C-alpha positions in Angstrom: 13.1 47.0 -17.1 15.7 45.3 -14.9 16.0 41.8 -14.9 16.4 39.8 -11.2 19.9 39.0 -10.5 19.8 36.0 -10.5 18.2 35.0 -13.8 20.5 37.8 -15.0 23.3 35.9 -13.7 22.3 32.6 -15.3 21.7 34.6 -19.0 25.8 36.2 -18.1 26.9 33.1 -17.5 25.1 30.9 -20.4 22.9 33.0 -22.5 20.6 29.9 -22.9 20.5 26.4 -22.2 19.4 22.7 -22.8 17.6 20.3 -21.2 16.8 22.3 -18.4 14.1 19.8 -16.9 11.9 16.5 -17.6 9.8 18.9 -20.2 11.7 22.1 -21.1 14.3 21.3 -23.6 15.5 24.6 -24.1 15.5 28.6 -22.7 15.6 31.7 -24.3 18.8 34.1 -24.5 18.9 38.1 -24.3 17.9 37.7 -28.3 14.1 36.2 -27.5 13.3 36.2 -23.8 10.2 38.1 -23.8 6.7 39.0 -22.2 4.5 36.1 -22.6 1.3 38.3 -23.9 3.7 39.3 -26.8 5.5 35.8 -27.7 2.0 33.6 -26.6 -0.7 35.7 -26.9 -3.9 33.2 -26.4 -2.4 31.8 -23.1 -2.8 35.0 -21.4 -6.5 35.0 -22.3 -7.9 31.5 -21.0 -10.7 32.7 -18.6 -9.2 32.0 -15.4 -8.2 33.5 -12.3 -4.5 33.5 -13.4 -4.7 35.6 -16.2 -3.6 38.6 -14.7 -0.5 37.0 -13.9 -0.1 35.4 -17.1 -0.1 39.1 -18.7 2.4 40.4 -16.7 4.6 37.5 -16.6 8.3 37.2 -18.4 9.0 33.9 -20.7 11.9 32.3 -19.7 11.6 29.0 -21.6 11.4 28.1 -25.5 11.1 24.5 -26.7 9.2 22.7 -24.5 6.3 20.2 -24.1 2.9 22.0 -23.3 5.2 23.6 -20.6 6.2 27.3 -19.5 8.7 28.9 -17.5 7.2 31.9 -16.1 9.1 34.9 -14.0 6.8 37.1 -12.5 7.8 40.9 -12.0 4.8 42.1 -9.4 5.8 39.3 -6.7 9.5 40.2 -5.2 11.3 39.1 -2.6 13.3 41.1 -0.1 16.4 40.2 -2.9 15.2 41.7 -6.2 14.4 38.1 -7.0 10.7 37.4 -8.9 8.6 34.8 -8.0 8.7 31.8 -10.6 6.1 29.5 -11.8 5.8 26.4 -14.5 2.6 26.2 -16.5 1.7 23.3 -18.0 -1.1 21.7 -19.7 -1.9 18.9 -17.1 -1.7 21.6 -14.5 -5.4 23.1 -13.8 -3.4 26.1 -13.4 -0.6 27.5 -12.7 1.8 25.4 -11.3 3.7 25.3 -7.4 5.4 29.1 -6.5 9.0 29.0 -6.5 10.6 32.7 -5.0 13.2 32.7 -7.9 14.6 31.1 -11.1 17.2 29.5 -8.7 15.1 27.4 -7.0 12.6 26.6 -9.9 15.8 25.1 -11.1 16.7 23.8 -8.3 13.5 21.7 -8.1 13.3 20.9 -12.1 16.9 19.3 -11.6 15.7 17.2 -8.7 12.7 16.3 -11.0 14.8 15.1 -13.6 17.1 13.3 -11.3 14.1 11.3 -10.1 12.7 10.4 -13.5 16.1 9.7 -15.1 17.0 7.8 -11.7 13.6 5.2 -11.6 15.4 4.6 -15.6 18.6 3.5 -13.9 20.3 6.3 -15.8 22.6 7.9 -12.7 22.5 11.6 -12.4 24.8 12.1 -10.2 25.5 9.0 -9.0 28.9 10.1 -6.7 27.7 9.8 -2.8 24.7 7.3 -4.0 26.8 4.5 -2.2 27.4 6.8 0.9 23.8 7.1 1.8 22.9 3.5 1.0 25.5 2.7 3.8 24.2 6.0 6.4 20.4 4.5 5.6 21.4 0.7 6.4 22.8 2.4 9.9 19.4 4.5 10.5 17.0 1.2 9.8 19.3 -0.8 11.9 19.3 1.7 15.0 15.1 2.1 14.3 15.4 5.0 12.1 12.4 4.1 9.6 12.3 7.9 8.6 15.5 8.8 8.3 16.6 5.6 6.2 14.0 5.7 4.2 14.9 8.9 3.3 18.0 7.8 2.5 17.3 5.5 0.4 15.1 7.2 -1.6 18.3 9.8 -2.1 20.2 6.9 -3.2 17.8 5.7 -5.6 17.4 9.4 -7.3 21.1 9.5 -7.9 20.2 6.6 -9.9 21.7 3.5 -7.2 19.5 0.8 -7.2 20.1 -0.6 -4.2 19.1 2.0 -3.0 15.7 2.4 -4.5 15.4 -1.5 -3.6 15.9 -1.4 0.0 13.3 1.7 -0.4 11.1 -0.7 -1.2 12.3 -2.9 1.7 11.5 -0.3 4.3 8.0 0.6 2.2 6.8 -3.1 2.7 6.3 -2.3 6.6 5.1 1.1 6.4 2.8 1.3 3.1 0.0 -1.1 3.1 -0.2 -0.7 -0.9 3.3 -1.9 -1.2 2.4 -4.2 -4.7 2.2 -1.3 -5.9 5.7 0.1 -5.6 7.4 -3.8 -5.6 5.8 -3.8 -9.2 6.5 0.0 -10.1 9.8 0.0 -8.6 11.8 -2.8 -8.4 10.2 -5.5 -10.7 9.7 -2.6 -13.9 13.7 -1.8 -13.3 16.4 -4.3 -14.9 19.4 -1.7 -12.9 17.0 -2.6 -9.7 16.9 -6.6 -10.1 20.7 -6.2 -11.6 22.3 -4.5 -8.1 20.3 -7.1 -5.3 19.8 -10.0 -7.7 17.2 -11.6 -9.2 17.4 -14.2 -6.9 17.1 -11.8 -3.9 14.6 -10.3 -5.0 11.9 -13.7 -5.6 13.0 -14.4 -2.4 12.3 -11.6 -0.2 9.5 -9.2 -2.6 8.3 -11.9 -4.7 6.1 -13.2 -1.9 5.2 -10.2 -0.2 3.9 -9.1 -4.0 2.4 -12.2 -4.7 0.1 -11.8 -1.6 -1.3 -8.6 -3.1 -1.4 -9.6 -5.9 -2.6 -13.3 -6.6 -3.4 -13.6 -10.0 -2.3 -15.5 -13.0 -1.1 -11.7 -14.4 1.4 -11.6 -11.3 2.6 -15.2 -12.4 3.7 -14.7 -14.9 5.1 -11.1 -14.5 7.3 -12.1 -12.1 8.4 -14.5 -14.8 9.2 -12.7 -17.6 11.3 -10.0 -15.5 13.0 -13.1 -13.3 12.5 -16.0 -15.0 11.5 -19.4 -14.2 14.0 -20.7 -11.7 13.1 -20.6 -8.1 16.0 -18.3 -7.7 17.9 -18.2 -3.7 16.1 -18.9 -0.9 15.0 -16.3 1.9 17.2 -14.2 3.5 19.5 -16.3 6.4 18.1 -15.4 10.3 20.6 -15.5 13.2 20.5 -18.8 14.6 19.1 -17.1 18.2 16.3 -15.4 16.3 15.6 -18.9 13.9 14.8 -20.6 17.5 12.3 -17.7 18.6 10.3 -18.1 15.9 9.8 -21.6 15.7 8.9 -21.4 19.4 6.5 -18.4 18.1 5.2 -20.2 15.1 4.6 -23.4 17.9 2.6 -21.1 20.0 0.5 -19.8 17.0 -0.6 -23.4 15.4 -1.7 -23.9 19.1 -3.9 -20.4 19.0 -2.1 -18.7 21.3 -1.0 -15.9 18.8 -0.7 -13.2 21.7 2.2 -15.1 23.0 3.6 -16.3 19.8 4.2 -12.5 18.6 5.4 -12.1 22.7 8.7 -13.9 21.9 8.7 -12.7 18.5 9.0 -8.7 20.0 11.6 -10.2 22.6 14.1 -11.4 20.4 13.6 -8.6 17.6 15.9 -6.3 19.2 18.5 -9.1 18.5 18.3 -9.5 15.5 21.3 -8.8 13.0 22.6 -9.8 9.6 25.8 -9.3 7.6 24.1 -9.1 4.7 24.6 -5.5 3.4 20.9 -5.7 1.7 19.6 -7.5 5.2 18.0 -4.3 7.0 15.0 -6.3 8.7 13.6 -9.2 9.0 11.4 -9.2 5.8 10.5 -12.9 6.3 7.9 -11.6 8.8 5.4 -9.9 6.8 5.5 -13.6 4.4 6.0 -16.6 6.1 2.7 -18.3 6.3 2.1 -18.6 10.1 3.6 -15.4 11.6 2.6 -13.1 9.1 -1.0 -12.9 10.2 0.9 -11.7 13.9 2.3 -8.7 12.0 -0.8 -6.1 12.2 0.0 -2.7 10.7 0.8 -1.0 13.8 3.1 -3.9 14.5 5.1 -4.0 11.5 5.8 -0.3 11.9 7.4 -1.0 15.7 9.3 -3.4 13.4 11.6 -0.7 11.1 11.8 1.6 14.3 13.1 -0.7 17.1 16.6 -0.5 17.3 17.9 -4.0 15.7 21.5 -3.8 16.8 21.7 -5.0 20.4 23.9 -7.8 21.3 25.6 -7.8 17.9 
């Protein structure tokens, strides 16, 4: 049987490979590629609905962590490429279907980059800074979805700044953001190093401790950032600061709707020359103002352009 052109080209160029993904350490060569039923026959009689596919699949991976890359000769697209699958012990059955071996490689590469970037090991650092800059411009224009996508892409390339700003955006969009503050910022030294421990303590730690008000959480923050109080919170433009003071007075007097109206009117004129300030994060942490910010209003904040008058 003739192998599909894409996989054949891979063998012609390399005849096997190392570290194709997070859990696949070597690929089979022309000398040992073969049918799964011949190489791993016990996998073909697992008694599930995938048995038929497993019995005809080509096994292209070699050493791996309970993981197998398979090509299906009975599922061929218009270009002659065979569908590709991953079978792994942590899946209930076969994993996602890919149109070709090449598509599977691309998906595994993205997973490899994401896992490595979370550890602070940049896989492809070129272009990360540009993604962060573009994300900031989109954030200030109110394109929260586009900004988050750019920051996440930069984070996958190993950018600590991108990972931090992705969490800042999530603070307005995800109710359970304290998990991300812990897992994506505090648990990663390269993120703290990229933006500074003082900034993390001033901007995200108050939000984290609001959602995790425990001695364990406080101890965890101290272990990561040290005993110092860190830098003060982000400096707001004078006009915006004046509006916030007015809003606080109204909120203290019980007129919360008027207080929010003042904040909402001032928000489009908010700006910062600090490249790491993309939105007035203190609206989520200020003890007087934060009760005004409902989930709907939090989304409105990051989807409202914040560059007018600057």
